[in-house]
C-alpha positions in Angstrom: 1.3 3.3 15.1 4.0 5.3 16.8 6.7 7.3 15.1 9.2 4.8 16.3 7.3 2.1 14.5 7.0 4.3 11.4 10.6 5.3 11.3 12.0 2.0 9.8 10.3 3.0 6.6 13.0 5.6 6.1 16.7 5.0 5.4 19.1 5.2 8.4 19.7 8.8 9.3 16.7 10.1 7.5 14.0 11.7 9.7 10.3 11.4 9.1 9.3 14.6 7.4 6.7 16.8 9.1 4.4 16.3 6.1 4.1 12.6 7.2 4.9 12.8 10.9 2.0 15.2 11.6 -0.6 13.3 9.5 0.5 10.1 11.4 -0.4 11.9 14.6 -3.8 12.9 13.1 -4.4 9.4 11.9 -3.6 8.0 15.4 -6.2 10.1 17.2 -9.0 7.8 16.0 -9.1 4.6 14.0 -11.6 5.8 11.4 -10.9 6.4 7.7 -10.1 10.0 6.8 -9.4 9.7 3.1 -10.8 6.7 1.2 -9.0 3.7 2.4 -5.5 5.2 2.5 -3.4 4.5 5.5 0.0 5.6 6.7 1.7 2.5 7.8 4.8 0.4 8.0 5.1 -2.1 5.2 6.9 -5.2 6.4 8.3 -6.0 3.0 8.8 -2.4 1.8 9.6 -1.8 -1.8 11.9 -4.9 -1.7 8.9 -7.2 -2.0 7.2 -5.1 -4.7 10.3 -4.8 -6.9 12.0 -8.1 -5.9 15.2 -6.2 -6.3 16.9 -4.5 -3.3 19.0 -2.1 -5.4 15.9 -0.8 -7.2 13.8 -0.8 -4.0 16.4 1.5 -2.3 15.1 4.3 -4.6 11.8 4.3 -2.8 10.5 5.1 0.7 7.2 3.4 1.2 5.0 5.3 3.6 1.4 4.2 3.0 -0.9 1.7 1.4 -4.4 1.2 0.0 -6.8 -1.6 1.0 -5.5 -4.0 -1.6 -1.9 -3.7 -0.7 -1.1 -1.0 -3.3 1.8 1.2 -2.0 2.4 4.9 -1.8 6.0 6.0 -1.6 8.6 8.7 -2.3 10.7 8.1 -5.4 14.2 9.0 -4.4 15.8 9.3 -7.8 19.2 11.0 -7.9 19.2 14.5 -6.4 16.0 14.0 -4.4 15.5 14.3 -0.7 12.4 13.4 1.4 11.4 17.0 1.2 11.4 17.2 -2.6 10.9 13.7 -3.9 7.8 12.9 -5.9 5.1 10.6 -4.6 4.4 7.4 -6.6 1.7 4.9 -6.6 2.6 1.2 -7.0 -0.5 -0.8 -7.8 -0.8 -4.1 -5.9 -0.7 -6.2 -9.1 2.0 -4.1 -10.8 -0.5 -2.2 -12.9 -1.7 1.4 -12.8 1.6 2.5 -11.3 2.3 6.2 -11.7 3.8 9.4 -10.4 0.9 11.1 -8.6 2.4 14.2 -6.9 5.5 16.4 -7.1 6.1 16.2 -3.3 4.3 15.4 -0.1 2.4 18.6 0.3 0.8 18.1 -3.2 0.0 14.5 -2.2 -1.8 15.8 1.0 -3.9 18.1 -1.2 -4.8 15.1 -3.3 -5.5 13.0 -0.2 -7.9 15.7 0.9 -10.1 15.0 -2.1 -11.2 11.9 -0.3 -11.0 9.4 -3.2 -11.8 5.8 -2.4 -8.7 4.5 -4.3 -6.6 7.6 -5.0 -3.8 5.9 -6.9 -6.0 3.9 -9.2 -8.4 6.8 -9.8 -5.5 9.0 -10.9 -4.4 6.3 -13.4 -8.0 6.0 -14.7 -8.2 9.8 -15.1 -11.2 10.4 -12.8 -10.7 11.5 -9.2 -13.7 12.1 -7.1 -14.8 12.0 -3.5 -15.7 8.6 -2.1 -19.5 8.2 -1.7 -20.2 8.1 1.1 -17.1 10.0 2.2 -14.7 8.6 4.9 -16.1 9.5 8.3 -13.2 11.8 9.2 -12.8 13.5 5.8 -14.1 16.9 6.8 -12.1 16.8 10.0 -9.0 15.9 7.9 -9.6 18.7 5.5 -9.9 21.2 8.3 -6.8 19.8 10.1 -4.8 20.1 6.8 -5.9 23.7 6.3 -5.0 24.6 9.9 -1.8 22.6 10.2 -0.3 23.1 6.7 -2.5 25.7 5.0 -3.3 23.0 2.4 -6.7 22.6 0.9 -8.1 19.8 -1.2 -7.0 20.0 -4.8 -9.7 21.7 -6.9 -8.2 20.1 -10.1 -6.4 16.9 -9.1 -5.6 15.7 -12.6 -4.0 19.1 -13.4 -1.9 18.9 -10.3 -0.8 15.4 -11.3 0.0 16.5 -14.9 2.2 19.4 -13.6 4.0 17.0 -11.2 4.7 14.6 -14.1 6.2 17.5 -16.1 8.6 18.4 -13.3 10.1 15.0 -12.8 11.5 12.2 -15.0 8.9 10.0 -16.7 8.2 7.4 -14.0 6.1 5.3 -16.4 8.9 5.1 -18.9 11.4 4.4 -16.1 9.2 1.6 -14.7 8.6 0.1 -18.2 12.4 0.1 -18.8 13.0 -1.6 -15.4 10.3 -4.2 -16.1 11.8 -4.9 -19.6 15.2 -5.3 -18.0 13.9 -8.0 -15.7 12.8 -10.1 -18.7 
């Protein structure tokens, strides 16, 4: 997928941040998994489809997905930019949704763990490397270290807990939104 194909994920006038542009380039070098079954991609329906509500969906920039259609995106709540927005996981069935990283660099360190289903594993409280690991996981870890000086998170759940303390309660926000939809 080219940057031109990826760009429509972002609002008009917003550039792809380097923390996604460069991993996209890494991903494009070879069509093998590098972290579980996560993939940077365009999502033809974006958050509109997941939320069924354009106004709410505009608060999110979807940038990736898991194998079941679960989405990863930036939560652009008021005062946030693509550089400092937290990363959220939107489970494909509307369950196990959560804020998983304080910003993209933290998300990349979680991705470097190599979990099979990162978003679900965070919600279940147990994040571990996929067994067997993705074929390109070691290459991805080395690339992250060289390109961004980011290593895999040694304590993923602590990183997630810290991110959740720094941002509004996404779970409460989502529950309130769901309740408002009746």
